[in-house]
N, C-alpha and C positions, 0 to 999 in steps of 0.2 A: 508627612507623606513619605513612605519608604522609597529609597533610591532604587531605580531599576537595576537588576542584576546584570553584570557585564560578562561577556563570554570571549575567550581568546580565539586567535586564528587557528590554533591546533584543533579546537572543538569544531570550528567551522569546516575545516578540512575533513574531519571525521564524519561530519554530517553529509558532506558532499560525496564522500566515498560510499557511505551507506546508502544514500539515495541513488547514486549511479548504479549500484548493484541491484537495488530493488527495481529501478526503472528498466534496466537491461533485461532482467529476468521476468518481470511481470507487466511492463508497460505502465503508462501513466494512470490508467483507469483503476488499477488496484493498489496504488501507492498509499501506504499507511504511514502517516506522520508518527504515530506512536511506535510502530515497529522500527522506523528509521531512527528515531530518537533513542530507543532502547539499544539498537545495534551500535550507536555511537556513544553509549554510556551516559546519556543525559535524558532530559524530559522534553516534551513538546513545547514548553515555554521557550527553550533555547531556539527551536525552529522558528517560532513566531518573532522572537526578538531579533534574530540574525537575518531572517529571510522574509518575514511578514506573512508567511503562510505557505500553502501547497504550491501555488503558482510561482511565487518568488523562489522557492526551493528548486523547482523544476527548471526555471529559467537560469538559475545560478549553476545548476549541473551542466546545462547545455553550454553556458558561457565558459565554464571551467574546461569542458571538453574541447572547445575551440581554442581556448588559451593554450592548452597543452599541445594540441595539434599544431598551432601556429609556431610554438616554441621549437618543436622538432624540425619544422620546415625551415625556420630561421637559422637553425644550427647547421643545416646542410651547407657545404662549401660552395662558394661562387668563384669560379676560376676562369681561365682563358679557354677552357675546354667545355663548351656548352652541352655537348652530349653526355660527358661525364657528370656535369652538374645535374642534368635531367635524371640520370640514373640515381644520383645521390638523393634527389628529392623522393624518388620511388622508394629507396631504402628507408628514408626518414618517415615516409607514410606507414610502412610496415612496422617500423620500430615503435612509433607512437601507438599503433593499434595493439601490438603485443604487450607493451608496457602499461597501457591504459584500456584494457579490453571492455570494461563496463562503460566507460565514457564514450568509447568509440561506437559501441552498439547503440547507445542512446542517440547519438548524432544522426543515425540513419533509420531510426524507428519511424514507421508511417504516422504515428500519432504526434510526431514532432513537426509534421509538415504544415507549414503555414505560408500563405501568400501564393503567388502564381508559380507556374511550372519551371521558370528559369531561376528560381531562388538559389539553387546550388551553384550555378556558374557566376552568380553575383557575389558569392561569399569571398572575402579577401583571401582565404586559403586557396581557393581555386585560381584566383588571380596570380598567385605565386607560380602555380603550375603553368598557366597560360603564358606568363612572361618567359619562363624557361623554355617553353616550346618555341616562342618567337625567336629567342636567341639561337636555338638549335636548328631551326628550319628557315628562318628569314621570311616566313609567310606572313600574310596579313592577319588582321584580328579575327575575321570570320573563319579562315582556314585554321588558325592557331587554336581557336575555341573547339573546333571539330576534332582536331588531333588530341587536344588536352582531354576532351570528354572520353575519347577512346582509351587513352592511357589511364584515366581515372577508373573507367569501368574495368579494365584489366586488373589494376592494382586492387581495387575494392573487391572484385570477385575472388581473387586469390587469397587476400587477407581474410575475407569472410569465411571461406572454406577452411582456412587454417584455424581460425578462432573456434569454429564449430567442431574441430577435431577430425576433419574429413580428409586431411592430407597426410600421406605416409611419411615415416622417418622422423629422426630427431630434429631439433630446432635448426642445427647447422645445415642439415640436408634440405630442410624446407626453405631456408634462406637462399641456398645455392639454386634451388629450382625456381624460386621467385626471381632471382637476378637473371637467370637464363630466359625466363618468360618475358621479362621487361626488355631484354635485348633481342627478342624474337628468335631465340634458339630453343630447341632445334626447329628448323623450318619443316613443315609437313609437305612432303613430296609424294606424288602418286607413285604407286608401285609400278615398276616396268611391266608392260604387257607381256605375257608369256605366249610363246609360239606353240600352238597346239598342232601336233602332227596328226594327219588323218589316220584313222585306224585301218589296218590292212584288211 
């Protein structure tokens, strides 16, 4: 009986990269294992050997996306300045998305949705943000969750617009605008009311 062919980690990573691109661009419904294998320079046999099939491959892409995301968050500094640490997490969020755009998009695709409506806040990566909010505000768990969700929505919205090519300027300018937005700058103030003189 012939021995099963072995595949190295480099090939596994190429398959994950190819699959993340395909999923980000076309969703899970149109995922072609043959196309993914071809893009990675191998055959579908490697997909089945390494991942067991389509579901295993998709699950592995999601797991890899969260692994990279968690690694960026873990690399953010933790200092005696909780507000600065919170901003650092926001920068890590954007950095992960910019460096891993296909994986990032896959994590937020509607067809990846499983479970109930609070699955996002139960993810360990959200827990990192909530803990940072608790340190920065001293609020309770419910309050921290609400604040963390608002910060997540802000960061996700800005990053999604950037990845879609809808924000102006070079990368440095976009990052500066992102930081200002996380800091709440500039604040929107109503224009001073003008005094209208009655016509003669």
